[in-house]
Every structure is written in structure tokens, then in C-alpha cells.
C-alpha positions as CSV (number, residue, x, y, z in Angstrom):
1,M,54.0,77.5,110.2
2,S,56.1,74.4,110.9
3,E,59.7,74.5,111.9
4,P,62.2,73.8,109.0
5,W,64.5,70.8,109.0
6,L,68.2,71.6,109.1
7,S,71.1,69.6,107.6
8,A,74.1,68.5,109.6
9,D,76.1,71.4,108.2
10,D,73.4,73.9,109.2
11,I,73.1,72.5,112.8
12,A,76.9,72.5,113.1
13,V,76.9,76.2,112.2
14,H,74.0,76.9,114.6
15,L,76.0,75.2,117.5
16,G,79.4,76.5,116.5
17,V,80.9,73.1,116.1
18,T,82.2,70.9,113.3
19,K,79.9,68.5,111.3
20,E,82.1,65.7,112.6
21,T,81.3,66.7,116.2
22,V,77.6,66.6,115.3
23,Y,77.9,63.0,114.1
24,V,79.8,62.0,117.2
25,W,77.1,63.6,119.4
26,I,74.4,61.6,117.5
27,A,76.2,58.3,118.0
28,D,77.6,58.8,121.5
29,K,75.4,61.3,123.3
30,G,71.9,60.8,121.9
31,M,71.7,64.1,120.1
32,P,68.1,64.3,118.6
33,A,68.3,63.7,114.9
34,H,66.1,62.1,112.3
35,K,67.6,60.0,109.4
36,I,65.8,60.6,106.2
37,G,67.3,58.4,103.5
38,R,71.0,58.8,103.9
39,L,70.8,62.3,105.4
40,W,70.5,63.4,109.0
41,K,68.0,66.2,109.6
42,F,67.5,68.3,112.7
43,Q,65.0,70.6,114.3
44,V,66.5,73.5,116.1
45,S,64.0,73.4,119.0
46,E,64.9,69.7,119.7
47,V,68.6,70.3,119.5
48,D,68.5,73.5,121.7
49,D,66.4,71.6,124.3
50,W,69.0,68.8,124.3
51,V,71.9,71.2,124.7
52,R,70.0,72.9,127.6
53,R,69.6,69.5,129.3
54,A,73.5,69.1,129.1
55,G,73.3,66.6,126.3
56,A,76.5,68.0,124.8
57,A,78.3,68.2,128.2
58,P,81.6,66.3,128.5
59,D,81.4,62.8,129.9
60,G,81.3,63.0,133.7
61,A,80.2,66.6,133.8
62,T,77.4,67.5,136.2
63,D,74.7,70.2,136.2
64,G,76.3,71.8,139.3
65,G,74.0,70.0,141.7
66,D,75.0,68.7,145.2
67,A,78.1,66.6,145.2
């Protein structure tokens, strides 16, 4: 069975952030999202992978590697 598409509201709840934050992350941080008509849709697996790769990290943050 295929993974369901989530709305911006749903992905915001999943991540524990506001919908406005989701839109900022799409525009500024390359959050994986797919525009369908006027709506943004998300797949949890793509977003979770992006978060794990530090996609939502504050600007200038590192992954803890060598300095």
C-alpha cells in the first residue's frame, strides 16, 4: 500500500511546529514538498529523512563533526 499524502497542517502537527514554519522551511531550507494545484503535500518518509539529514537545523548548525 502506498504512503498517504499529508497536508501542511498534518505535517506541522507531525513535526510539532506551526504551519508557518513549514512554509518557511519549504522556501528557505528545501524541505521536501510537492505542490498539487494550490496545495502543498508531503510524504512523512521524505520529511523524516530530511529532518534526520539536519534539514531543519538552524543556519550555521553542524552535525557535530570535526571543527
